[in-house]
C-alpha positions, 0 to 999 in steps of 0.5 A: 131011754132019754126023752126029749119031750116034756109032759106037754109034748113040747121039745125041750131043746127047741124051746129053750133055743127059741126063747134064747133067740127071743131074748137076744132080739129083744135086748138087741132091739133095746140096744138099738132104741137107746142108741138111736135115742142117744144119737137123736139127743146128741144131734139135738144138742150139738148145735148148743155145744158148738162155741162161736169162734172169737173174731179178733179185730186187729188194725194192720200196721202201716207197711214200710214204703218209699218216702221222699226227702226234700233238702240235704246238707253236705258236711265239711268232710264232703262225705257225710250227707244229711237228708231231711225226710218228710211224711208228705201230705198225710194229715197228722202223720209222722215217720216211724223208723225211717232209714236212708241208704244209697242206691246208686252212684255214678260220676255225675249223681248219687241217689239216696233213698228213705224208707219208712212207715207213715203213722199217726202223730202222737201230737198233731200240732207237731205232726209233719216235721222232717227227720234228719237222716244221715248217709256216708259216701265212700268218696267226697260228693264233689260236684255230683248231684244228689237225687231223691229216689222217691221223686227221681229229682235233685232237692236243694243241697246245701254245704256246711262249708258255705255257712260259718263254722259254728259248731266248733265255736264254743261261744255258740250253742245250738238249740232245736230248730225246725223248718218245713223246707230248706235249712235252719238252725238257731244258736245261743251266744254270748251276752244274750245274742241269739244267732240263726242261720238258714238256706233255701233255694233262691226261687223258694225265697222269692224276690223283693226284701228289705233295702240294703244297708251295706255289704260285708265279706262272708268267708270267700263271698260278699254278703248284703246286710239289711235290718236296723239296730232297733230289731236285728241284723241279717246278712244275705249271700248266694252260692249258685241257685242257693241263698244263705243268710244269718241273723243277729238278735241282741239280748232283751233290752239291748241294742246292737249297732251295725259296727258291732254287727260287723265285729260279730261277723268278722269273728266267726270261723269259716271253712 
């Protein structure tokens, strides 16, 4: 017969079971303590492990916006229009990637819109300059008015046909010219001569001026000559509310008589 008791009178099966329970409980307690310790350690280290996010400081690029133009030139074909866009009153500003589009046409007017970004100029000494932009009409402008979409006003519109056709004359070569308003263009000519053409509204030009010396035909119109042989000669003529002028300057040390000035004017080609 098998006895479940040891010599001390203890029950063997029960003792072993109790011992296993005590070992299991101790192991669970140790595991809990380890887990809690790791958790506390991780929670204490967490703030140190979070890396601050880098904040990028970027300057927002100027947005494309509507800008104005203050003068236009109609080519001799009547369909090619050049508008002169300006960055406005922005200090040290210039236009970046401007574009001109025709946004409306009627029997009486054509609306031209210019868009672009006004950015800081690389050289403030040359900032604020106008940018020529070309648009094409399906039919000649004729008597229709050109209107700026930004201001809803009609800036002065000049016509190539009211100026001598120097572009087709090989004796005269254009050079870069800049003016804030109106139209201006300079040319180098034969024998050291320099010629410049300009146009503006009569109100912008103002009154007064040097006394007239003579009158002379200029294309289909008649112009008034001013100046002297000692400096330069100029002829001025009017088309509606616009005033055009042509100035001829002799080469260094040279003198140009009034007769010679008339001869140069007579040799120019007119459309």
